[in-house]
DOPAVEX-214171 format. One line per 3 residues: number of its first residue (from 1); their letters; for each residue x, y, z of N, C-alpha, C, O. Coordinates in nm, 3 decimals, padded with zeros to 5 digits. Each point is the difference from the previous one (the first is absolute). Layout:
NUM) a) X:Y:Z:X:Y:Z:X:Y:Z:X:Y:Z; ... .
end
This chain:
1) dag) 01.025:-06.693:-02.406:-00.144:-00.010:-00.011:-00.046:00.087:-00.118:00.023:00.121:00.000; -00.087:-00.183:-00.097:-00.041:00.069:-00.123:-00.097:00.115:00.027:-00.004:00.096:-00.077; -00.075:-00.106:00.182:-00.099:00.104:00.027:00.052:00.116:00.082:-00.067:00.103:00.010 .
4) sai) 00.187:-00.117:00.050:00.053:00.108:00.082:00.067:00.106:-00.088:00.048:-00.029:-00.109; -00.048:00.152:00.160:00.059:00.111:-00.074:00.150:-00.015:-00.015:00.066:-00.061:00.083; -00.014:00.117:-00.191:00.145:00.009:-00.019:00.050:00.096:00.108:-00.054:00.110:00.016 .
7) dge) 00.157:-00.153:00.058:00.050:00.086:00.107:00.150:00.023:-00.017:00.064:-00.056:-00.090; -00.008:00.138:00.178:00.141:00.036:-00.007:00.093:-00.118:00.009:00.102:-00.004:-00.068; -00.135:-00.093:00.152:00.087:-00.117:00.017:00.008:-00.081:-00.129:00.108:-00.044:-00.040 .
10) eve) -00.222:00.023:-00.025:-00.003:-00.073:-00.126:00.084:00.071:-00.106:00.077:-00.063:-00.072; -00.093:00.194:00.063:00.073:00.077:-00.100:00.150:00.002:00.032:00.082:-00.011:-00.091; -00.047:00.024:00.219:00.142:-00.003:00.039:00.066:-00.130:-00.041:00.113:00.001:-00.051 .
13) qfv) -00.180:-00.114:00.071:00.055:-00.128:-00.041:00.024:-00.002:-00.151:00.103:-00.047:-00.047; -00.200:00.098:-00.027:00.014:00.004:-00.145:00.117:00.089:-00.042:00.080:-00.040:-00.084; -00.069:00.160:00.141:00.106:00.094:-00.037:00.136:-00.060:00.031:00.093:00.012:-00.080 .
16) hwl) -00.079:-00.078:00.195:00.126:-00.066:00.033:00.034:-00.104:-00.106:00.114:-00.010:-00.045; -00.213:-00.067:00.006:00.020:-00.104:-00.100:00.036:00.061:-00.136:00.087:-00.051:-00.070; -00.152:00.159:00.035:00.025:00.069:-00.126:00.143:00.051:-00.008:00.065:-00.013:-00.104 .
19) rhs) -00.015:00.070:00.212:00.130:00.065:-00.002:00.118:-00.093:00.030:00.113:00.033:-00.034; -00.138:-00.147:00.096:00.111:-00.085:00.043:-00.002:-00.137:-00.063:00.047:-00.097:00.060; -00.100:00.087:-00.181:-00.010:-00.134:-00.058:00.036:-00.004:-00.148:-00.054:-00.082:-00.074 .
22) dda) 00.146:00.168:00.029:00.033:00.002:-00.142:00.050:-00.134:-00.052:-00.028:-00.037:-00.114; 00.102:-00.038:00.196:00.052:-00.129:-00.045:-00.110:-00.106:-00.011:00.023:-00.107:-00.055; -00.141:00.136:00.106:-00.112:-00.094:-00.007:-00.073:00.007:-00.135:-00.090:-00.080:-00.025 .
25) wet) 00.128:00.174:-00.061:-00.068:00.021:-00.127:00.094:-00.034:-00.115:00.118:00.036:00.003; -00.171:-00.104:-00.104:00.079:-00.026:-00.120:-00.052:00.091:-00.111:-00.121:00.019:-00.015; 00.213:00.037:-00.062:-00.037:00.093:-00.106:-00.046:-00.077:-00.123:00.069:-00.089:-00.049 .
28) las) -00.187:00.126:00.000:-00.054:-00.059:-00.122:00.031:00.088:-00.120:00.025:-00.049:-00.110; -00.028:00.181:00.132:00.029:00.096:-00.107:00.049:00.129:00.064:-00.044:00.038:00.108; 00.138:00.029:-00.177:00.052:00.126:00.049:00.055:00.078:-00.118:00.069:-00.055:-00.086 .
31) dgq) -00.100:00.185:00.083:00.054:00.082:-00.110:00.068:00.126:00.051:00.020:00.094:-00.076; 00.015:-00.090:00.204:00.066:00.116:00.056:-00.097:00.097:00.066:00.038:00.071:00.093; -00.161:-00.067:-00.139:-00.103:00.084:00.063:-00.108:-00.083:00.066:-00.057:00.041:00.101 .
34) idv) 00.028:-00.159:-00.157:-00.107:-00.085:00.051:00.057:-00.138:00.031:00.073:-00.059:-00.081; -00.107:00.007:00.199:00.040:-00.135:00.041:-00.127:-00.079:00.030:-00.088:00.048:00.071; 00.080:-00.169:-00.125:-00.109:-00.092:00.029:00.064:-00.120:00.069:00.091:-00.063:-00.054 .
37) qrh) -00.141:00.030:00.172:00.059:-00.107:00.079:-00.107:-00.093:00.053:-00.117:00.037:00.013; 00.158:-00.161:00.017:-00.088:-00.101:00.060:00.067:-00.048:00.127:00.122:-00.017:00.005; -00.202:-00.006:00.098:00.056:-00.047:00.126:00.055:-00.141:-00.017:-00.062:-00.084:-00.065 .
40) rdr) 00.179:00.059:00.122:00.065:-00.130:-00.014:-00.074:-00.112:00.073:00.006:-00.115:-00.042; -00.074:00.147:00.149:-00.073:-00.101:00.076:-00.138:-00.020:-00.063:-00.092:00.078:00.026; 00.080:-00.180:-00.108:-00.124:-00.026:-00.074:-00.114:-00.051:00.089:-00.113:-00.014:-00.045 .
43) slc) 00.144:-00.015:00.172:-00.106:-00.047:00.091:-00.083:00.117:00.053:-00.109:-00.021:00.054; 00.159:00.142:-00.068:-00.073:00.117:00.049:-00.111:00.038:-00.096:00.022:00.010:-00.121; -00.138:00.011:00.172:-00.113:00.055:-00.078:-00.026:-00.079:-00.127:-00.037:00.059:-00.102 .
46) ggv) 00.055:-00.188:00.105:-00.027:-00.081:-00.118:00.103:00.017:-00.109:-00.019:-00.048:-00.112; 00.128:00.116:00.142:00.107:00.017:-00.098:-00.017:00.118:-00.093:00.094:00.035:-00.071; -00.210:00.027:00.070:-00.022:00.115:-00.088:00.025:00.125:00.083:-00.094:00.066:00.047 .
49) fvr) 00.221:-00.034:-00.030:00.044:00.107:00.089:00.107:00.079:-00.074:00.114:-00.045:-00.010; -00.150:00.163:-00.041:00.089:00.076:-00.086:00.022:00.142:00.052:-00.080:00.053:00.077; 00.191:00.007:-00.122:00.034:00.137:00.036:00.042:00.074:-00.126:00.083:-00.048:-00.077 .
52) lsa) -00.140:00.165:00.058:00.032:00.088:-00.112:00.052:00.130:00.058:-00.068:00.063:00.081; 00.188:-00.023:-00.122:00.058:00.126:00.045:00.034:00.084:-00.121:00.045:-00.052:-00.102; -00.066:00.182:00.113:00.032:00.090:-00.111:00.053:00.132:00.054:-00.046:00.052:00.101 .
55) hlp) 00.145:00.002:-00.173:00.050:00.134:00.026:-00.049:00.087:-00.115:00.027:-00.029:-00.116; -00.099:00.134:00.149:-00.053:00.092:-00.099:00.075:00.133:00.014:-00.047:00.091:00.069; 00.165:-00.080:-00.132:00.083:00.119:00.022:-00.063:00.130:-00.049:00.030:00.107:00.054 .
58) evt) -00.115:-00.114:-00.155:-00.062:00.120:-00.055:-00.122:00.047:00.078:-00.051:00.110:-00.024; 00.003:-00.191:00.117:-00.118:00.035:00.080:00.048:00.050:00.136:00.070:-00.072:00.072; -00.106:00.194:-00.038:00.044:00.056:00.128:-00.114:00.015:00.100:00.024:00.035:00.116 .
61) dma) -00.145:-00.062:-00.158:-00.116:00.018:00.085:-00.055:-00.136:00.044:-00.064:-00.070:-00.078; 00.089:00.034:00.205:-00.049:-00.128:00.052:-00.152:-00.006:-00.003:-00.058:-00.108:-00.016; -00.007:00.222:00.031:-00.147:00.003:-00.001:-00.054:-00.047:-00.134:-00.105:-00.064:-00.005 .
64) lva) 00.175:00.094:-00.103:-00.043:-00.045:-00.133:00.001:-00.153:-00.008:-00.093:-00.060:-00.052; 00.199:-00.001:00.103:00.010:-00.146:-00.002:-00.107:-00.061:00.092:-00.066:-00.097:-00.037; 00.050:00.154:00.156:-00.101:-00.050:00.093:-00.140:00.011:-00.062:-00.082:-00.090:00.017 .
67) ncf) 00.056:00.198:-00.086:-00.129:00.021:-00.064:-00.032:-00.112:-00.100:-00.116:-00.039:-00.015; 00.218:-00.011:-00.054:-00.021:-00.109:-00.097:-00.058:-00.124:00.069:-00.078:-00.074:-00.060; 00.116:00.051:00.184:-00.047:-00.117:00.074:-00.129:00.028:00.077:-00.081:-00.091:00.020 .
70) ldf) 00.061:00.215:00.025:-00.107:00.029:00.095:-00.123:00.068:-00.058:-00.106:-00.004:00.062; 00.118:00.066:-00.178:-00.116:00.063:-00.062:-00.068:-00.105:-00.086:00.034:-00.018:-00.117; -00.131:-00.053:00.176:-00.061:-00.115:-00.066:-00.076:00.039:-00.126:-00.005:-00.078:-00.095 .
73) edr) -00.055:00.196:00.093:-00.072:00.045:-00.119:00.096:00.021:-00.116:-00.028:-00.041:-00.112; 00.142:00.104:00.139:00.101:00.020:-00.104:00.063:-00.133:-00.040:00.025:-00.025:-00.118; -00.001:-00.060:00.215:00.063:-00.129:-00.029:-00.084:-00.084:-00.096:00.054:-00.073:-00.084 .
76) akw) -00.184:00.083:00.095:-00.090:-00.074:-00.089:00.020:00.039:-00.146:-00.033:-00.077:-00.090; 00.088:00.196:00.065:00.023:00.046:-00.137:00.122:-00.065:-00.065:00.003:-00.017:-00.122; 00.097:-00.021:00.203:00.123:-00.054:-00.059:00.030:-00.145:00.040:00.081:-00.064:-00.068 .
79) daq) -00.142:00.011:00.172:00.029:-00.136:00.045:-00.107:-00.095:-00.054:-00.112:-00.003:00.051; 00.147:-00.073:-00.154:-00.095:-00.091:-00.063:-00.015:-00.131:00.077:-00.094:-00.076:-00.024; 00.186:00.047:00.116:-00.004:-00.127:00.072:-00.079:00.008:00.130:-00.070:-00.095:00.035 .
82) vdg) 00.080:00.206:00.037:-00.063:00.011:00.131:-00.094:00.121:-00.001:00.041:00.111:-00.034; -00.167:-00.134:00.073:-00.096:00.111:00.004:-00.113:-00.030:00.098:00.005:-00.096:00.076; -00.107:00.180:-00.080:-00.116:-00.020:00.086:00.029:00.029:00.146:-00.066:-00.056:00.088 .
85) fri) 00.163:00.142:-00.061:00.034:00.032:00.139:-00.119:00.064:00.070:-00.064:00.091:-00.053; 00.037:-00.142:00.173:-00.112:00.050:00.076:00.034:-00.009:00.149:00.032:-00.108:00.050; -00.039:00.221:00.018:00.022:00.000:00.145:-00.132:-00.037:00.067:-00.101:00.069:-00.015 .
88) ids) 00.103:-00.180:00.088:-00.120:-00.054:00.063:-00.022:00.055:00.140:-00.113:00.028:00.040; 00.223:-00.012:00.034:-00.009:00.040:00.140:00.135:00.056:00.041:00.098:-00.014:-00.074; -00.092:00.078:00.189:00.126:00.050:00.056:-00.005:-00.020:00.151:-00.103:00.024:00.063 .
91) feg) 00.216:-00.069:-00.006:00.011:-00.012:00.146:00.146:-00.005:00.038:00.081:-00.056:-00.073; -00.048:00.115:00.187:00.134:00.001:00.058:00.107:00.037:-00.103:00.107:-00.062:-00.002; -00.132:00.161:-00.081:00.099:00.046:-00.098:00.012:-00.089:-00.122:00.092:00.019:-00.081 .
94) ndv) -00.181:-00.113:00.065:00.002:-00.093:-00.114:-00.126:00.020:-00.082:-00.108:00.020:00.054; 00.122:-00.025:-00.185:-00.115:-00.007:-00.088:-00.020:-00.146:-00.038:00.097:-00.072:-00.021; -00.222:00.028:00.013:-00.031:-00.131:-00.055:-00.029:00.026:-00.147:-00.093:00.072:-00.035 .
97) lhy) 00.173:-00.133:-00.049:-00.002:00.028:-00.143:-00.035:-00.127:-00.077:00.050:-00.108:00.031; -00.136:00.121:-00.130:-00.033:-00.111:-00.090:00.046:00.041:-00.139:-00.022:00.113:-00.042; 00.086:-00.207:-00.030:00.038:00.027:-00.138:00.002:-00.129:-00.079:-00.002:-00.110:00.056 .
100) tmh) 00.008:00.124:-00.188:-00.002:-00.114:-00.091:00.126:-00.002:-00.085:00.046:00.105:-00.046; 00.009:-00.225:00.027:00.115:-00.019:-00.088:-00.044:-00.085:-00.117:-00.056:-00.109:00.018; 00.081:00.157:-00.138:-00.032:-00.075:-00.121:00.118:-00.094:-00.028:00.113:00.045:-00.016 .
103) asp) -00.142:-00.174:00.009:00.104:-00.102:-00.010:-00.019:-00.084:-00.126:00.010:-00.123:00.004; -00.037:00.189:-00.114:-00.025:-00.070:-00.127:00.111:-00.099:-00.030:00.117:00.033:00.020; -00.148:-00.150:-00.066:-00.127:-00.052:-00.047:-00.086:-00.061:00.112:-00.106:-00.056:-00.028 .
106) lsd) 00.149:00.066:00.152:-00.076:-00.054:00.112:-00.108:00.099:00.043:-00.006:00.112:-00.049; -00.078:-00.155:00.139:-00.103:00.088:00.057:00.066:00.114:00.078:00.113:-00.013:00.046; -00.185:00.123:-00.032:00.048:00.110:00.082:00.021:-00.048:00.143:-00.065:-00.094:00.045 .
109) rdf) 00.157:00.161:00.025:00.024:-00.024:00.143:-00.041:00.127:00.072:00.022:00.110:-00.050; -00.081:-00.124:00.168:-00.028:00.119:00.079:00.063:-00.015:00.137:00.027:-00.111:00.047; -00.005:00.224:00.017:00.070:00.006:00.127:-00.075:00.091:00.095:-00.056:00.102:-00.040 .
112) vvl) 00.055:-00.139:00.167:-00.047:00.087:00.107:00.119:00.015:00.093:00.044:-00.097:00.062; 00.007:00.220:-00.052:00.124:00.023:00.074:-00.015:00.115:00.099:-00.082:00.089:-00.016; 00.166:-00.096:00.119:00.022:00.116:00.085:00.111:00.080:-00.066:00.099:-00.057:-00.045 .
115) hal) -00.115:00.187:00.040:00.089:00.088:-00.075:00.038:00.116:00.091:-00.088:00.070:00.052; 00.217:-00.049:-00.031:00.046:00.108:00.088:00.109:00.080:-00.069:00.080:-00.054:-00.076; -00.078:00.181:00.105:00.101:00.092:-00.052:00.079:00.051:00.120:-00.056:00.054:00.095 .
118) lrh) 00.189:-00.072:-00.102:00.085:00.035:00.115:00.113:00.093:-00.045:00.052:-00.012:-00.111; -00.018:00.105:00.197:00.108:00.095:-00.026:00.130:-00.056:00.057:00.000:-00.063:00.107; 00.111:00.085:-00.178:00.131:-00.043:00.049:00.045:00.088:00.116:-00.019:00.121:-00.002 .
121) eeq) 00.079:-00.182:00.102:00.059:00.075:00.110:00.146:00.032:-00.030:00.047:00.109:00.033; 00.025:-00.203:-00.096:00.144:00.013:-00.022:00.036:00.086:-00.121:00.099:00.072:00.003; -00.177:-00.079:-00.107:00.032:00.074:-00.121:-00.129:00.051:-00.063:-00.109:-00.046:00.034 .
124) rgl) 00.122:00.136:-00.123:-00.118:00.058:-00.063:-00.062:-00.103:-00.094:00.066:-00.048:-00.093; -00.189:00.013:00.118:-00.068:-00.096:-00.085:-00.122:-00.058:00.066:-00.043:00.046:00.106; -00.012:-00.147:-00.171:-00.120:-00.063:00.054:-00.003:-00.147:-00.038:00.074:-00.046:-00.087 .
127) liy) -00.162:-00.026:00.155:-00.020:-00.142:-00.024:-00.149:-00.025:-00.017:-00.080:00.038:00.086; 00.044:-00.101:-00.196:-00.137:-00.044:-00.024:00.001:-00.149:00.030:00.072:-00.076:-00.065; -00.150:00.033:00.162:00.008:-00.138:00.049:-00.140:-00.060:00.002:-00.094:00.063:00.048 .
130) srs) 00.080:-00.185:-00.100:-00.130:-00.066:00.005:00.017:-00.151:00.007:00.103:-00.056:-00.038; -00.208:-00.008:00.088:-00.007:-00.146:00.005:-00.147:-00.039:00.008:-00.085:00.079:00.040; 00.056:-00.202:-00.081:-00.138:-00.048:00.003:-00.057:00.007:00.140:00.072:-00.008:00.100 .
133) tdd) -00.203:00.024:-00.095:-00.072:00.002:00.126:-00.119:-00.094:-00.009:-00.018:-00.070:-00.099; -00.060:00.069:00.201:-00.115:-00.088:00.010:-00.102:00.029:-00.110:-00.032:00.116:-00.027; -00.019:-00.221:-00.036:-00.099:00.014:-00.107:-00.132:00.060:00.049:-00.083:00.038:-00.082 .
136) kfs) 00.062:-00.029:00.213:-00.125:00.055:00.051:-00.023:00.144:-00.048:-00.114:00.046:-00.005; 00.223:00.024:-00.030:-00.014:00.138:-00.046:-00.059:00.008:-00.141:-00.064:00.099:-00.036; 00.086:-00.204:-00.044:-00.054:-00.005:-00.135:-00.003:-00.147:-00.043:00.099:-00.052:-00.049 .
139) pat) -00.213:-00.013:00.069:-00.008:-00.143:-00.033:00.036:-00.028:-00.146:-00.025:00.082:-00.088; 00.084:-00.198:00.066:00.037:-00.042:-00.136:-00.125:-00.008:-00.088:-00.110:-00.027:00.048; 00.129:00.051:-00.176:-00.109:-00.007:-00.097:00.038:-00.097:-00.111:00.112:-00.052:-00.003 .
142) rsa) -00.203:00.029:-00.087:00.027:-00.088:-00.114:00.075:00.071:-00.112:00.047:-00.065:-00.094; -00.034:00.197:00.102:00.062:00.075:-00.109:00.153:-00.008:00.001:00.064:00.037:-00.098; -00.006:-00.085:00.210:00.146:-00.011:00.008:00.038:-00.104:00.105:-00.079:-00.030:00.090 .
145) vra) 00.199:-00.023:-00.102:00.054:-00.094:00.098:00.067:00.083:00.109:00.081:00.087:-00.030; -00.114:-00.113:00.155:00.060:00.074:00.111:00.144:-00.048:00.018:00.023:-00.117:00.031; 00.071:00.206:-00.052:00.143:-00.033:00.013:00.050:00.047:00.137:-00.069:00.073:00.071 .
148) qqy) 00.189:-00.114:-00.037:00.061:00.032:00.129:00.122:00.089:-00.023:00.093:-00.038:-00.072; -00.095:00.155:00.131:00.116:00.089:-00.005:00.069:-00.009:00.135:-00.045:00.059:00.098; 00.154:-00.134:-00.094:00.074:-00.012:00.126:00.058:00.135:00.038:00.003:00.039:00.117 .
151) lma) 00.044:00.033:-00.221:00.067:00.126:00.025:00.016:00.075:-00.131:00.032:-00.059:-00.103; -00.056:00.187:00.107:00.033:00.089:-00.111:00.048:00.127:00.067:-00.075:00.063:00.075; 00.197:-00.025:-00.103:00.054:00.121:00.063:00.082:00.076:-00.102:00.081:-00.057:-00.073 .
154) tei) -00.103:00.187:00.070:00.077:00.087:-00.089:00.063:00.109:00.086:-00.070:00.076:00.066; 00.202:-00.070:-00.069:00.076:00.102:00.071:00.045:00.103:-00.103:00.063:-00.035:-00.100; -00.093:00.161:00.126:00.038:00.109:-00.090:00.086:00.097:00.079:-00.044:00.055:00.101 .
157) teh) 00.169:-00.034:-00.146:00.094:00.084:00.072:00.081:00.085:-00.098:00.001:-00.024:-00.121; 00.066:00.125:00.177:00.097:00.075:-00.080:00.120:-00.090:-00.023:00.042:-00.073:00.090; 00.015:00.076:-00.210:00.120:-00.077:-00.030:00.121:00.085:00.037:-00.001:00.120:-00.026 .
160) psg) 00.105:-00.179:00.087:00.118:00.078:00.041:00.066:00.079:-00.114:00.057:00.107:00.025; -00.064:-00.157:-00.146:00.063:00.071:-00.113:-00.099:00.087:-00.077:00.031:00.048:-00.109; -00.150:-00.027:00.165:-00.101:00.083:-00.063:-00.112:-00.083:-00.058:00.018:-00.118:-00.032 .
163) gvr) -00.132:00.178:00.019:-00.116:-00.071:-00.051:-00.071:-00.079:00.108:00.020:00.023:00.119; -00.102:-00.115:-00.163:-00.083:-00.080:00.090:00.033:-00.148:-00.019:00.028:-00.045:-00.111; -00.033:-00.027:00.220:00.016:-00.145:-00.004:-00.128:-00.061:00.056:-00.053:00.045:00.101 .
166) ytt) 00.005:-00.148:-00.169:-00.112:-00.074:00.058:00.030:-00.148:-00.009:00.062:-00.049:-00.094; -00.109:-00.021:00.196:00.015:-00.145:00.008:-00.137:-00.057:00.035:-00.062:00.042:00.097; 00.017:-00.136:-00.177:-00.126:-00.069:00.027:00.031:-00.147:00.025:00.068:-00.064:-00.079 .
169) isa) -00.119:00.014:00.188:00.009:-00.143:00.032:-00.140:-00.055:-00.005:-00.093:00.056:00.058; 00.078:-00.169:-00.129:-00.132:-00.060:-00.018:00.007:-00.149:00.029:00.085:-00.071:-00.053; -00.175:00.026:00.137:-00.015:-00.142:00.029:-00.149:-00.032:-00.011:-00.079:00.036:00.088 .
172) vdp) 00.042:-00.102:-00.196:-00.140:-00.024:-00.031:-00.021:-00.146:-00.037:00.080:-00.060:-00.071; -00.189:00.003:00.120:-00.043:-00.133:-00.044:-00.122:00.023:-00.088:-00.107:00.036:00.049; 00.122:-00.056:-00.183:-00.111:00.028:-00.091:-00.111:-00.103:00.004:-00.100:00.013:-00.072 .
175) rip) 00.116:-00.117:00.155:-00.103:-00.102:00.017:-00.039:-00.066:-00.132:-00.112:00.012:-00.049; 00.209:-00.081:-00.005:-00.025:-00.079:-00.120:-00.005:-00.146:00.047:00.105:-00.064:00.010; -00.224:00.011:00.018:-00.014:-00.128:00.068:00.055:-00.119:-00.076:00.039:-00.100:00.061 .
178) flp) -00.035:00.107:-00.193:00.048:-00.115:-00.076:00.151:00.006:-00.023:00.055:-00.086:-00.069; 00.011:00.185:00.127:00.144:00.017:-00.019:00.070:-00.002:00.135:-00.016:00.094:00.078; 00.094:-00.199:-00.048:00.070:-00.004:00.129:00.093:00.120:00.015:00.051:00.054:-00.099 .
181) kwi) -00.029:-00.013:00.224:00.085:00.118:00.024:00.141:-00.018:-00.054:00.061:00.099:-00.041; -00.007:-00.221:00.039:00.135:-00.018:-00.050:00.005:00.026:-00.151:00.103:00.045:-00.051; -00.211:-00.072:-00.019:-00.003:00.032:-00.144:-00.018:00.151:-00.017:00.065:00.060:-00.086 .
184) mnr) -00.151:00.001:00.166:-00.016:00.145:-00.005:00.134:00.069:00.020:00.033:00.097:-00.068; 00.044:-00.149:00.162:00.133:00.056:00.027:00.089:-00.011:-00.124:00.079:00.090:-00.027; -00.091:-00.198:-00.047:00.081:-00.020:-00.121:-00.039:00.099:-00.110:00.081:00.032:-00.087 .
187) lvp) -00.205:00.015:00.090:-00.046:00.094:-00.102:00.058:00.139:00.019:00.005:00.079:-00.095; 00.041:-00.047:00.218:00.069:00.127:00.022:00.137:-00.016:-00.064:00.077:-00.087:00.042; -00.042:00.168:-00.141:00.123:-00.020:-00.077:00.123:-00.002:00.088:00.008:00.068:00.102 .
190) s) 00.089:-00.148:-00.144:00.127:-00.004:00.073:00.115:00.025:-00.093:00.115:00.001:00.043 .
end
């Protein structure tokens, strides 16, 4: 249910999927520190379902990496694609967040998501987890196309060989009505 809060059961399902599904992802690019992958099952989330993992051996402070994602005022200084972060409401440990994605040459896309920050029980780290919620929190406007974020999750942990590892999984429908999802899927490089 899009209007219900993100809860432990939802996050547990995601974490299980994140940790036990490496064979479900095909590598699009890899350089030893950064891996970009696409889910093999193109029927999921309209086919635009990607995972980015990076090992940052020179970074030892997980808080620094988390700050890059969570300090919206600072993020506006360096992220030219996503901005306008605004917390609309909070309930049951979730923030209702509105933000805009610039999708040039297309119109901007905006999102209304539930956003939760969770601490790892098994290892030192955290999970930033969000998904679209009910538009009642922020009705769509003419300034942007309301897009659907099935899932956006960033896991930040200590890397076993030192430094920080982060993995971001993104499943987004940018709502391009004149472009069938199978063509959108083809636009994600292979």
